[in-house]
VMD Tcl script that draws the C-alpha trace (Angstrom):
set ca {
  {71.50 97.43 134.30}
  {71.12 96.75 130.24}
  {73.74 99.56 129.78}
  {76.06 98.01 132.58}
  {75.86 94.49 130.90}
  {76.54 95.86 127.59}
  {79.79 97.55 129.36}
  {80.66 93.97 130.96}
  {80.25 92.52 127.45}
  {82.17 94.87 125.70}
  {84.99 94.94 128.16}
  {85.15 91.01 128.47}
  {85.04 91.18 123.85}
  {87.72 93.76 123.77}
  {90.25 91.65 126.93}
  {89.48 88.57 124.99}
  {90.45 89.98 121.78}
  {93.55 91.40 123.20}
  {94.67 88.52 125.23}
  {93.34 85.32 124.01}
  {94.68 83.36 121.45}
  {91.82 80.85 120.33}
  {92.31 79.39 117.08}
  {89.79 77.86 114.64}
  {89.62 74.16 116.02}
  {88.75 75.75 119.43}
  {86.07 78.55 117.49}
  {84.48 75.45 115.88}
  {84.20 74.01 119.19}
  {82.30 76.90 120.38}
  {80.02 76.82 117.21}
  {79.22 73.23 117.72}
  {78.03 73.33 121.12}
  {74.77 74.34 118.89}
  {74.68 70.38 118.16}
  {74.04 69.36 121.94}
  {71.03 69.53 123.99}
  {72.56 72.52 125.79}
  {73.69 75.12 123.55}
  {75.94 77.89 124.23}
  {76.68 77.20 128.22}
  {80.37 76.37 127.91}
  {82.76 78.67 129.35}
  {84.04 81.82 127.19}
  {87.29 82.32 125.81}
  {88.55 84.05 128.47}
  {87.61 81.73 131.16}
  {89.19 78.46 128.60}
  {92.17 80.27 128.71}
  {92.28 80.85 132.58}
  {91.52 76.81 132.84}
  {94.27 76.27 130.72}
  {96.89 78.58 132.61}
  {95.96 77.12 135.88}
  {97.14 73.64 134.63}
  {100.48 75.11 133.43}
  {100.47 76.97 137.07}
  {99.65 73.89 139.12}
  {101.91 71.78 136.68}
  {98.98 69.62 136.47}
  {99.32 66.44 134.63}
  {95.93 64.80 135.30}
  {92.64 66.62 135.23}
  {89.06 65.56 135.97}
  {86.08 67.32 134.68}
  {82.45 67.14 135.39}
  {80.33 68.44 132.18}
  {82.27 68.13 129.11}
  {79.44 69.87 126.40}
  {81.37 70.26 122.92}
  {84.63 69.83 124.58}
  {85.89 73.55 124.67}
  {87.29 73.54 128.41}
  {88.89 70.18 127.80}
  {90.60 71.10 124.95}
  {92.28 74.31 126.21}
  {93.32 72.20 129.53}
  {94.51 69.30 127.48}
  {96.74 71.52 125.15}
  {98.23 73.06 128.34}
  {99.53 69.67 129.30}
  {103.02 67.88 128.12}
  {102.32 65.28 125.86}
  {101.86 62.67 128.84}
  {99.01 64.18 130.19}
  {95.33 63.71 130.26}
  {92.05 64.88 130.98}
  {89.45 62.74 132.28}
  {86.16 64.14 131.26}
  {82.59 63.32 132.40}
  {79.39 63.95 130.14}
  {75.77 62.72 130.70}
  {74.88 63.38 127.18}
  {75.87 60.73 124.53}
  {75.41 63.18 121.63}
  {77.56 65.77 123.34}
  {80.07 63.39 123.91}
  {80.17 62.50 120.44}
  {80.34 65.90 119.37}
  {82.99 66.48 122.10}
  {85.16 63.51 120.81}
  {85.31 64.64 117.22}
  {86.33 68.58 118.57}
  {89.28 67.02 120.48}
  {90.56 64.99 117.75}
  {90.35 68.07 115.07}
  {92.03 70.25 117.95}
  {94.90 67.48 118.06}
  {94.15 66.53 121.79}
  {92.07 63.33 121.27}
  {95.11 61.00 122.66}
  {94.79 63.09 125.75}
  {90.99 63.54 126.27}
  {89.00 60.55 127.78}
  {85.46 61.08 127.54}
  {82.80 59.06 130.03}
  {79.43 59.18 129.42}
  {76.64 58.79 132.05}
  {75.75 60.69 134.92}
  {78.78 62.45 136.46}
  {78.06 60.91 140.48}
  {78.05 57.42 138.78}
  {81.17 57.95 136.51}
  {82.77 59.42 139.40}
  {82.07 57.08 141.39}
  {83.18 54.62 138.92}
  {86.73 56.12 138.82}
  {86.88 55.83 142.43}
  {85.97 52.13 142.54}
  {88.54 51.70 139.63}
  {91.21 53.06 142.05}
  {91.65 55.73 139.49}
  {95.38 57.84 139.77}
  {94.62 60.98 141.70}
  {94.09 63.83 139.47}
  {96.10 66.98 140.22}
  {93.26 69.54 138.98}
  {89.38 69.17 138.90}
  {86.95 71.66 137.05}
  {83.38 71.37 138.08}
  {80.99 72.79 135.65}
  {77.61 70.55 135.11}
  {74.23 70.83 136.96}
  {74.59 72.83 139.73}
  {72.08 70.24 141.90}
  {74.64 67.83 142.20}
  {77.78 69.89 143.14}
  {77.90 68.61 146.94}
  {78.22 65.09 145.09}
  {80.69 66.23 142.57}
  {82.64 68.00 145.60}
  {83.14 65.05 147.54}
  {84.07 62.71 144.64}
  {86.38 65.29 143.79}
  {87.97 65.43 147.14}
  {88.50 61.34 146.94}
  {89.81 61.44 143.54}
  {92.75 63.99 144.81}
  {95.78 64.48 146.54}
  {97.28 67.02 148.96}
  {98.14 70.11 146.55}
  {94.75 69.22 144.24}
  {93.38 72.65 142.68}
  {89.16 71.92 142.55}
  {87.62 74.94 140.39}
  {83.65 75.16 140.76}
  {81.89 77.42 138.08}
  {79.11 79.42 138.02}
  {78.56 79.86 141.87}
  {76.90 83.02 141.66}
  {74.45 83.21 139.14}
  {73.61 86.66 139.08}
  {73.13 86.93 142.42}
  {70.58 84.47 143.29}
  {72.75 82.30 145.78}
  {72.00 84.93 148.31}
  {68.31 83.30 148.32}
  {68.55 80.40 151.04}
  {64.89 79.94 150.61}
  {64.98 79.58 146.69}
  {63.04 76.37 145.26}
  {65.74 76.30 142.80}
  {67.73 73.16 142.94}
  {70.43 74.62 141.84}
  {70.77 77.30 144.12}
  {70.37 75.03 146.77}
  {73.20 72.99 145.12}
  {75.58 75.68 145.29}
  {74.63 76.82 148.67}
  {75.30 73.47 150.25}
  {78.61 73.23 147.83}
  {79.99 76.31 149.65}
  {78.99 75.34 153.24}
  {80.72 71.78 152.73}
  {83.67 73.83 151.50}
  {83.69 76.63 154.68}
  {83.13 73.14 156.99}
  {85.77 71.23 155.77}
  {89.61 71.28 157.01}
  {90.69 69.29 153.99}
  {90.27 72.51 151.57}
  {91.22 75.99 151.60}
  {89.28 78.33 149.72}
  {88.03 81.40 147.76}
  {85.28 82.75 145.59}
  {85.61 85.34 142.84}
  {82.46 87.33 141.56}
  {82.90 87.68 137.92}
  {81.19 90.01 135.16}
  {81.35 89.48 131.07}
  {79.65 88.03 127.92}
  {77.88 85.26 130.63}
  {76.60 88.14 132.78}
  {77.24 88.14 136.45}
  {78.72 85.06 138.12}
  {81.37 83.50 139.75}
  {83.86 80.55 140.57}
  {85.23 79.00 143.39}
  {88.96 78.12 143.79}
  {90.02 75.75 146.59}
  {93.13 73.56 147.15}
  {93.27 70.21 148.63}
  {95.62 70.07 152.33}
}
mol new
graphics top color blue
foreach p $ca { graphics top sphere $p radius 0.5 }
foreach p [lrange $ca 0 end-1] q [lrange $ca 1 end] { graphics top cylinder $p $q radius 0.2 }
display resetview
């Protein structure tokens, strides 16, 4: 498995170096995750570029993100928008939120990214209570135990055609363990079961390998 993982990482690095245009502001944002309480868990360069392309392909003007960290994915998505676009990103850690705000300013998208601080469930409910305009794309990449709550909030804050992406749903195959005591695994399994049973959603999931090992993501559309 070590040799296989090395190959995954080498291929991922090759693809990133060949196809992904990461400037210094984005590179520094990735590095600055070391200043947060959960360093290194931001998306890879390739996933950042993928999210930016999803914004462009879907024509998203409003994006909701659960989990900001240092703002790496926020910047990719904000840069993919027109000047009148907006990313609302929810972060529980005030220190990480401060890092993200600085990074967004440096990357030139500070006026397009609104960082809300507090537990994601609470911040999402506040948005619902405020009657927030529906979002065109939702990226869920926060604590996995709360994924079912984030999904329900995402649907409540969506419109027909909204794209929902949920990251890290394979966890090295651990998602198969229905008896897992890990609340993150149970949160992912419940999320998948909810999506499968919900006529409001059409979805698929893809496994991925690369710099972050073996994982995967859900891609869903609100009907």
